[in-house]
Each structure stands twice: as C-alpha cells, then as structure tokens.
Residue, then its C-alpha position, 0 to 999 in steps of 0.5 A: m546214509k545209504k551205507i548205514l541203511y544197508f548195514v541196519i537192513l543186514i543186521f535186521t535180516v540176520f537177527v530176525f531170519s537169521g523247460i517248455s517254450k515261451t510259446y505258452g502264456d501260462e509258462l514260467d519264465d525260462i529262468n524258473t526252468q533253470l532254477k527248478d532243475l534243483r527241485t527236479a533233483y530233489n523230487q527225483s531223490k525223493a522218488a529214488t529213496a522211496p523204496l528205501e524209506a518203505q524198507l525203513n518203515n518195514i524195519k521199524e514195524r518189525v522192530a516194534f513187533i520184536e520189541a513187544d515179543l521180547a517183553r512178552k518173553k521177559r514176562e514169561i521168564d519172570n513167571g517161570y522163575k516164580n514157579l520155579e521157587a515152588k518146584k525147587i522145594v519139590f526138587d530138593k526133597t525129591v533129590a534127598r529122598n532119591y539119594i537116601d533111597s539109593y544108598n539105604a535100600n535093604w533088599l534083604s529085608y524085602f525077602l525076610s519080611s515077605s512071605q510070598a514071592s508075589e509080594i517081593i516082586q510087588n515091593i521091588a516094582y514099587q521101589k523101582a517105579k518110585a525111583d523112576q518117578d523121582k528121576v523124572i521129576i528131577t530131570n524135568i525140574a533141571l531142564s526147566i532151570t536150564d531152559l529158563e537160564q538159556k532163555k534169559k541169556d538169549l533174551e539179554s542178547e536179543e535186547a542188546k541187538l535190538a538196542v543197536i538196531k534202534a540206535s542205528l534206525d534213529k541215526v538213519v532217520i536223523e541223517a535222512k532228515t539232514y540229507q533232505a534238508n540239505l537238498s531243500n537248502k540247495i534249492a533255495v541257494l540262488s538269490a533273487r539277483q542270481q535268478e535275474i542274472l540267469a534269466q537275462r543271460l538265457s534270454a540273450l541267447g535268442i534260443p529258437l522256441f519253435a520249429s519254424s524259427l530261422g537259424r541254428c545254434s552256434s556249433d563250434i565243433g571244427k572252429d579254431p578259437g586260436f588255442g588248443g586243449g580247450f573245452g566246449f559245453f554242448t547241450y542236447g535240445v532247447p531249455n523247454r522240453v515238455g509235450l510234443n517234440q516238433y522235430g521229434a514228431f517230424g522224425r517219427s512221421r518220416a519213420g512211418q508213424g501216423y498222427e495219433q501214434i505220434l501224439r500218444a508218444y508225447y501225451n497221455f489222453d483218453s481219446i481224440e474227439k471233435r470240438d469247436a469254439i470261438i477263439n478270441v485272439e487278442g488284438y483281433h477278433g474271434y475265429s472258429l477253432d479250425d480258422y484259428v489253427k489255420r493261422i498258427y505258424e509253428v512248424p515249417n510248411e515244407w515238412g509236408n513235402q519231406g515225409g512230415m505230413e503226419a507231424l503237421k497233423a499231430q501239430t494241428i491237433a496239439a494246437r487246437s487242444y492247447a487253444l481250448a485248454y488255454t481259453n477254457n473252451g473259448s471263455g477267455s482270450i489268447c495272445t498272438t506271440e510265442q508266449c501263447q502260440v505264434f499267430q498271424d492274421n493271414p492263413k498259412g495255407g499249403n500243407w499246413e492248411q491241408a493238415v488242418n482240414d484233414t484233422a478238422g475239429m480234432v482235439m485230445i481229451q482226457g477226463g472230458n477236458p482238452v489236454k493242455a498240449w505244450f510243445s517246443s522245437t527240440h527236446g534232445g532225444y527225450i520226452h519230459s513231463s511237467s514235473d521233470i522240469g519243476w512244474s506241477a505234475t500233470p497227468w497228460t505229460k509223460n517221460a520217456q526216451d524219444g528214439n528209434g531204439n534204446i538210448s544208453s550212450f551219447s552215440d545212441l542218442k545221436n544215432n537214434a533220437y527222432d529229433k536228431d536232424s534238428p538244427w538245435f539238437y546238439c549245441d554249445w550256446g553263447s560266444r564272445g568277441d575273442y577266440n573267433k567268436t566261439a564258446w570254447l573255454k581254456s583249461e584255466e578258465v574251466a579250472d576257475i569255474v570248477n573252483v567256483i562250483m566247489l567253493a559254492r558247494t562248500d560255503q553258500s555264504v560266499k555266493e555273492h562273490l562268485y559272478q563273472t569276473d568281467k567287471n566292466t560289462n558285468p559289475n557285481p549285482a550284489g554291490t560287493d567285490t567279485w572274487d577273481a580266480g586267485r581269490v577263489k583258490a585262496e578261499l578254497q585253500n583256507r577251507g582245506i580244499t586243493p584248488f585246480n590250476s588246470v583241468s585236463g579232462i571232464n566226464v559226465d555220468v548220465d541217467w539215460s532213463v530220463g536224459r539228465v547229467a547226474n554227476v560231473h567228474v573233473s580231472g587235473d592237478s587236484s582231486d576229482p570233486s564229483l559234482s552234481g550235474d544240476f549244481f555244476k550247470t547252475y554255477f557254470n552259468l553264473r561264472a562262465p564268460a560272456n553269455i556262454q551257458i549250458v541250457g538243459p539237463l543233458y550235456d556233454i563236453e568236447r575238446n578242441 
C-alpha cells in the first residue's frame, strides 16, 4: 500500500508542479491487557498512517480541482474552435487577396496614373500597409490554430494522466480499507476459549503487582537447563504499566527529584490541592482521607532510608488521588485488596506515615477533579498511557521514556531506566519441572512455536488446533485435536510455506519511542517470516510449554 501511495504522490507532484496492576478495582483483567495489545497496534497503525491519509485527502482535493480546471479548459478549446470557423473565412479571403496582390501588383501603373509624386508615395504606402495588415491577420489566425491544437494535445495528455491518478487513488483507498479490515480481524482472532487460557496462564505466574511484594522473577540467565543453544524470552517490566512506576519513582527520588517532579513525569495534572473526604472501606468503616492512606501497603518502608522519601511522598499523593477518584469523592466504597489498593487496618507507620504527614491532604487535580492515579511496581523503562494498553484514552496518563538519558537500545534501557533496580525489571516468566525448572526452550521447540505463528497468520480457521501439545495436563479446550509439530509443518507445506525444523537466531525490531517490539525476525532452515511483535507474543503464549510466557510489549531473546 505504501509503495502505491508514494507512487501516486510522486506522479501527482510531477504532474501538478512539474497493562495496569490488579491493584485497581476498575481495571480490566490482565488477559484483556494481553488481548488489547492488538488493539494498541491497530490504534498505533491508524496514528502512524494519519499523515499519509491527510496527504491522500489533499491529493484527492487537488485532483478534483485539476479535473474541474481541465473541464474549463475543454470548454474554452471547444469555444475556440467555434470562433475559429468565422476566423477561417477571413483567413481564407485574406490569404487569397494577399497572394493575388503579391503577384498581380503593377507598380508601373502607379507612376503612370499618378500625376504627382505625393500620390505615388501615398499609394505605395497604402499597399504596403494593406499587405502588412493581411500578414498580421494571417499570422494571428495561424497562431490561434496552432495554440488550440497544442492546448488540445496538452488537454488529452493531462486527461490521460488524471485517469491514471484517479485509478491509482481508488486502488490506494481500496487497499487501505482492506489493510485496516485485516488489522481489525486480527484484533478479533482470539476465541473466548483462547482468552480464558491466556488469562489462566498469566494468573498462574503470580506476577508481583506492587513494590512491597516479596520475591522476584525467575531470571534464568546463568542457569544450566541441561542443553545448549537454547532460547530465553525476557520481558521488561510487569504486564500492567500505566501511571506511576513505583520503582521508577524510587530511582527518580534517589536521583534527586522531588515528589511533584516525580508525579509530573507520570501524570498530567493542573495542580496539587488539599482535599478531604470520608473513605468507606469495605469490611471496615469510614476513615478520613489521610487516615485511610496511612493504612496503604504498596511500597517498602525501607525506601525512606535509601534515598526514596520523595518516592514515598509521591505514592501518598497518588494513593489519595486514586481513592477520591475511585469512590467519587467518598460517595462510594473501596476494597482492601490489590483489586483496589492494598489496605490493612493497622497504620503502616515509619517512613510511610512521615510521608503521609508531610503531604497531608495533597491530591492531584485535573479539570477540578481528582486524577485516577493508577500505578504498578515496574514498567520496564517506559511511561505508558491508558490508550497504550488498549484502555480508553485518558488526559491524565502519558507516554514517554522513563530513563535518565535517551533510550535507543537494550543497553541504554538497562543502564538508564529509572526502575532498572527492580527485581522484576528484566525477567523470563514461567518454568517447567524439566530442564532445571527453567524457562529455556530448545531450538526445535522454538521452531515449532514459530511454525504455529506462521500458520496462524496464514490461516485463522485452524487456530483451535494450535494450543500446547501436552494433552495430559492441557487438553484441547475446543474439544478438537491439537496439532503436534509434525502436523503443523505439514499444514504449512500444504499452503506453500517452508516450515522451520530448527531455529538458529531470533532478533527483534523495537520502537524505542514507545517501548514495544515491532517485528520479530527468525533465522534458521527456512526464510525469515518477519512476524509482528504483538502477534508473535500472543501465539507464543498459547503454544509455549508449561506456563512460559512473554508478559509485555517489550521483550528480548537470550541464548544459553
């Protein structure tokens, strides 16, 4: 489509110018975040092609103008030919007279018939003037004929070029609509069963949802699975990554940033104002806003002793803002679990209570209302807006790199991201009983997953056959047969596609401006399929063994 569009633009130019943590009650399930990655890709595609669409509309307007102008030219030429009929009569008579006068002029008669020299001179001058006038008439009429003929020739050429452009424009429009329709279809490719499977697998990982959680991800770098040449799929950050990045705030605090600077890095808001309300907590009673926040257990108290007091202050303001927005300024109630904000009846005390007191009553306000300040533990070096993960767009969330310096490579990300010290910053998620309980995959296992992705991309009608092959622990949820590696290869071959038997390397193209894998390139004993990063992740998660998964839009592949 792009090539055609660029071609049309060139011709025209020459012619004319010669996901968020479960901590929040209104949050969609983690699976919806996974599935809506495709919607994000669709929205990003629309945003990316908007300038081209604007150019296309401009071309259409210019083509319409030229088409009208050519119609005007055609009318003028037709009128010119009508007027030429009358001029032709004059032209013929003038040419004839000029010819006769030129050859039959008897200059001696002027001398014989004129008695005076002045009359002779006058007659000669008259004849010369008459001849010159005839020549002018002849020349003008000839030029008119030539001009009309050239205009007619130019008009025919312009009309032919216009027809080509209009046909090309029609083709671009049709292909654009087809392209967008295909993207829309990809958004809906997952069945309800597949959505449920992805949700169950993601839930089984037990991903920490807030910074006070214990433990860390299973980073398998350096662990021996018992085989070499394997692949590990590592994700940056946890699945839900909108609003305040808790470990990012900690890194910013240690870099010397104050709480307001931290908050403005993650949210858009007009001002910080003091507010209060009675927050009704489910299963408990009502608390004043500050008393409620003193009982929130989201970030470690120890951060205050490690240069993170400003991060604690930023979190208290975010917690107040979220509570007021969630309860509609206290008219509703709020739960005590990670579905809302983690609450315990006993005040947390220590550095946290000091941070609450230091920011007493402070709330982020936008448009006169508290900001719904979503947050999660680790974003993986990026700040994401609600629309980035498929939610409705919100004016207080934003998108940016979250690093102390530019991020344009994985090395930059690991060195510059403010949340780089999070235990969940760079993780391979999942494991299995074999292979030293790691998430490393063999070359042939990765080849099978890539074959499944290629087959799913080619023919969505077979998607119910592409689940995990472990039938004992994971029977086919559609009640049909699950195709093993051999059957998947055969199905690809039936469709004229050479399958992979082994994979020797995988590389990713990253859009560093937003922190998302754009394309995945696979090398091995077949040709590089250049797969969409989102599509690759979705079907990887459906096919990979055990609960091994890619949990976010930004990931990389390691070799052991």
